[in-house]
N, C-alpha and C positions, 0 to 999 in steps of 0.2 A: 675610846682613846682619842684625845685631842692631839692634833699635830699643828705646831706653830712654826711659821717661817720667820726667821730673824734676818732682816735685810740691812746690812751695814757696809760701810766703806773703809773704816779705819780701825779704831781701838776695839779690842775684844773683851775689855774689862767687864762690861755689863753681861756678857754671855755667861761668864763664870757665876755671877750673882743669880742669874735666872736658873741655871742648872742646879745650883745649891738649893735654891728655894723650892724647886719642883722635884727634888730628889724623892723617890718613892711614890710620886703621884702619877696618875694616868695621863701624862703629857710628854710628848716627844718633840724635839726641835730639829730643824734643819737650818743651817747657816748659809746665807747667800750673800755674795759680795760682788760689786762691780769692779773691784780691783783684784787681780788674779793672785797676787802674793801678799795680800793684806794681813795685818796682825789679827784682823777679825777672823779670817779663815784659819790662820795658824792656831789661834786660841781654840777654835772648834775642833781642829785635829788633835790638839793636846788633850782636850776633854773627852775625846772619843765620840763627838757628835757628827752626824752626817753634814757634809758641807759641799758647796759647789760654787765655782766661779760663774757669775751670771752677768754678762754685759747688759747695761741698762736697756739697750735697744731690743733685747730678747725678753724683756719682762712680760709683755703681753702674751707671747707664745708660751712662756713657762707657766705663768699663773693661771692662764685659761685652761691649761691641761693638767693642773694639780689642784687637789682639794685640801685647803688649809682651813682650820677653824679660825685662825687669825694670822695676819701678817703684821709683825711689829718692826718698825724702823728703828735702827740703833745708830745714830750719827750717820745716816745715809746721805751722801752728798749730791745725789741726782734728783731731779724733779720727776715725780711720778705722774705720768699722764693720765687723763681722765679715763681713757679706754682701759688702762691697767687697773685703775681703782674700781672699775665695775666688775672685776673678776673675783673680788673678795672683800674682807673687812680689814682695812689698813689703819693702824694707829702709829703715832710717833711720840717721842719724848724730846722735850726742848729745854735748854738750860736758861730759861727766864720765866717770869710770870707773864705769860701772854695775856693780852695782846701787845704788851711792851716788848721791844727788842726782837721783833721777828727776824728771821733770816740767819745767815751764818755769823759765827764769832759773837754770839749773844753774850757769853760770859764776859769777855773783855769790854764789850760795849756797855753792858750794864754796870760793871765795876767802875769803868772810867767816867761814867756819867755822873757819879756821885749819889746814886740812889742808895738808900739805907736798907731796903728790903728787896731782894730778888728771889730767885727760887727755881723750881722745876715744874713744868707743865706736861701732862700727857693729854693728847688730843687726837681726834679723828683726822685722818689725812684727806685733804681736798685739793683741787687744782690751785686754790689760793694758798700760797706757801705759808705754813704755820697759821692758817686762818680757819681751820676746822673747829668744830664744837669741842669745847674743853671737857675732858672727862674727869681729871683730877689735877690738883695743884698742891705744892707744899713750899713754904717760905724758907728762905735762908737770910739771916740778918747780916748786914755788913757794918761792922763797927768802924769808928774813926781810925783805929790803929790796925785794922785788919789788912794783912798783906794779901796780894792776889793769890799766891799759892795756897794760903789757908782757905780763902774763899772757894777756890777751884776744888780743893779736897772736900769741902762741905757739900758743894754741888754734886760731885761724884758720889758721895756717900748717900745723899738723898735720892739720886737717880737709882742707885743699887737697891735702895730700900723700897722706893715707890713703884717702880715699873713691874716687878714681879707680882706685887699685891694687886695692882690694877689689872694685869693680864689674867691673874687667877679669877678675879671677880667677873671679868668679861666672859671668860670661858664657862663660868657657871651661870651666865646671864643674870648676874646680880649687880646692883648699883653700888659703886664705891662709896665708902664712908670713912671719915678719919679714924673711927674706932677700929677699923680693919687694920690700920697701921699699928695701933697699940697692941692688938691681939697677935700681930705677926712678930712682935719683938721691939717695937718702939722706934722712935725717930732718931735715936742716938744724940739727942739734944741739939739737933741741927736747927731747931726753931729758936734756939736761944735759951731754952730752959723753962718750959711752961710748968714743969712739975707733974705732968700727966703721963710721962713716958714709962713704959714697962722696962725694967732693967733686966 
């Protein structure tokens, strides 16, 4: 049985996507947040998942005394120090095609820059913010008439689709491939309609 820690600060949206994907599989989650009454923890409680308020200054103490197969950051707003990173395998999901638009508020910055292709990146966490080795990426096209709320919805859709599959592959010690997305149910046309999506 794999145990995955989800480390987040705000929105619990992706928690629901992960729980749905791993339903019936030998994976359990614990949700940890540096914000005591965050929506992240409220969503975990709603879904019946183990959860805990974890001030970021307690990260080393906690992770060095718990054994997780993987620690997945989900819009975590704190910088993870190097000593904490040595306690386990840490990954994160970022709302841009890294190495472009590192750091906070990547969606707005990408959209306002005028780029026509952005997307989502899953990467290993290092001391360098959003600088770890890339594990997987998926594009989102930005049309001339695309409104920000439409673009944001597409990014969230891709995050909900991509992160569970990547986590699943890492837990199985397998390399992620785009065909894994097709086998999991497709990209929802977020790429702009390549014709290869499973419906």
